[in-house]
N, C-alpha and C positions, 0 to 999 in steps of 0.2 A: 556465538558469532564473533569473529575477530576482524578488526579493521587493520589493514596492512597499508601504510602510507607509501606513496611513490617516493622515489629518491628526492630528498630535499623538500618534500611537500607535507602538508598537514591540513586538517579540517580547520577552516577559518572561524574564529569565534564570532566575527561580525555577521556570518551567514546564519541568521537566527531561524529562518524558515527552510524546511526540507520538503521536497516533493518526491514521492515514491510511487511507481506504478504497481498495481495489483494485476496479475495476469488475468485476462478476461477476453471475452469474445471480440474478434477483430484486432486484438493486441492494441487497443486504442490507447491505454495508459502508456505503453512502451513507445508508441509513435509520438505521443505528446512529449514524453521525456526526451526522445531523440531531437525533436524540433527545438525544445528549449535549450538543450546542450549545444546544439550547432548554431543557434542564433543569438545567444546572449553573451558570447565571449567567455564561456566557462572553460576551466581547465581540469583535467583529471588529477585528483589528489590522492587516489588510492583505490583499493578494492576491498571487498568484504568476503571473508571465507566462512562458509556455513556448510556443514555436512549434509544438510537436507536439500540442497540445490544441485541439480544435475550438472556435471562438468561440461564446459564447452570452451572453444577458443576460436577467435577470429583475427582478422588482420585490419588494423587501422579503421575503426568504425566510422570516423567522421572526415578524414582527409579526402580530397578529390582524387588523389593517387595513393596507392598503398605505399607506406613508408616502413613497414615492418613493425609497427607498434601493436603489441598483442592486446586484443580485447577479451575480457573475461566475463563470467556470468553475472557478477554483481560489482559494479563500479560506482565510485562517488566522484562527482564533479562540483566544483565550487565556482560561484560567480560573486566575488566580494562586492562589486559595484552594484549588484542587485540584491545583496544580502541573502543569497539563495544557494542552497545545496540541492543537487538533483542526484538521486540514486537510480541507475539504470539496471534492470534485471533482464538478462538475455536468454535464460533457460528456465524451464519449469521446476517446481518443487517436486521432489519424489512423492509418488502417490502414497497417501496416508500420513504424510509428514507435515501438512500445512499448519496444523496447530503448533507443532514444535517450532517450525520456521517463524511463525508469527510471534511466538513468545521470544525467540532469540532476537528478532528484529526490533521488537518493542523495547527489550532490555537495552539493546545497543543505542537506540535513538534516545531513550531517557537518559542514559549515561553521557551522551554526547552534548547535552545541554541545549538542544534545539527547543525553541519556544513554541513553534507552530509546525505541525506535521500535516501534510496534505497527501492523501492516498487517492490516486486516479484509477478509475475502473470504468467498465462499460457493462450494459445490461442487454439481455436478449428480449427484444420487444415481443417475440413469439410467446414468451411466458406471461405476458401481461394480460390481465382481464380487461382493463380499460386503457386505451391509448388516446390522449388528447393532443392533437397536432395543431390546434387552433392558435397556440401561443408561439409557434415557430420553433426555434431551437430548444430541445428538451434537456435541461441540466438538473439533475437531482443530487441531493446531498444528505449526508448524516454528519452530525457534529457532536463533540463531547461537551459543548458549552452548556447544554441542558440534558437532564436525564432522559428526556423523550426524543433526543436527537435533533431538536430545533436549534436554529441560530439566527438571531436578528440580522446580523451582517450578511449572511447568505441570502436571506429573504429580500434584503434591500437590493441585491444584485439581480433579483428576478428568478432566483433558483427556487426549486420546490423540494421540500423534504420528502425523502423516499417513504411513500405511504405504507409500504409493506413492513416497515420497521416498527416493531412493538416490543419493547424491552421485557414485557411480562409474558410474551409468547414463548412457548416451550423451547423452541430451537435457539432463539436469540438469548433466552435466559441461560440455556446450556453453555453457550459460548462465553457469556459473562461470568458464569460460575467457574468455568475452566480458567479464565483469565485471573480471577480473584482467588483461585485455589480452593474453591468450595465444592467442586464437582466430586461426587462419590463414584465408586466403581460401578454401582448400579445405574447411575445416570449415564455413564459412558456407554455401557452395554446397551441400554434401552434406546439411546438416541442416535448413536453413530450410524447404525444400519439404515435408519429411515431418514436421516438428515437430508441427503441429496434429493430423494424422491419427493418428500413432503414439503420441503421449503427450499425453493431454488435460491433465494437471496442469501439465506443464512449458510448455504453450502459453498458460496463463492469465496475466493481468496480474500477479497476486500473485507468480508465480514469478520474473519478471524483476526486480520490486522487491526480493524477498527475496535474490536472487543478488547484486545490486549493493550492497545495504545490508550484507549479510554480508561481502562483500569489503572494504568500507571500514571497518566497525566492528571486524572482526577485526584489521585493521592497527593 
């Protein structure tokens, strides 16, 4: 993955936190990224080029009237006043290439010097065994702060850890082994065919991004 800066622009060192959408049901992560970019006074500082993302092109994603500014599949926006970088992804990853994309993205983010990475995703409630609506808005998280995915700061915000995350479970462990370079050919053959059917959460794009980011940032 290569970062190509816009003319006269660069990633600001003061923007220590980066937000990235993971493609998911309802495009919720992308919609949040759009809202942030358009409401916090951010500017486009460049785009990311990765062979695993399908090409697309659009016209002026955020202006009230088209100005002829080309919008690309992966773009980076900085808001120095909020110490925030937002990456927007506008097209899907090529089928079967999510792991490679996650690896490339994690490598780029680690090299960029960002201290905090937030991956936004959404979940299909139709896949849940238990849905508790008594607490109002449902926000679930996974964090690299602890090996079991918990984070005291997230709990203080009233968020709940994703219960289905178990780092010792076969499919989550497979992603972790891939990220750490410990997966064998036998592991890949035995798990990939059954991943999507047997474990919905571990098959989602956010899971691969989380696994690779966790492996790099814990190091």
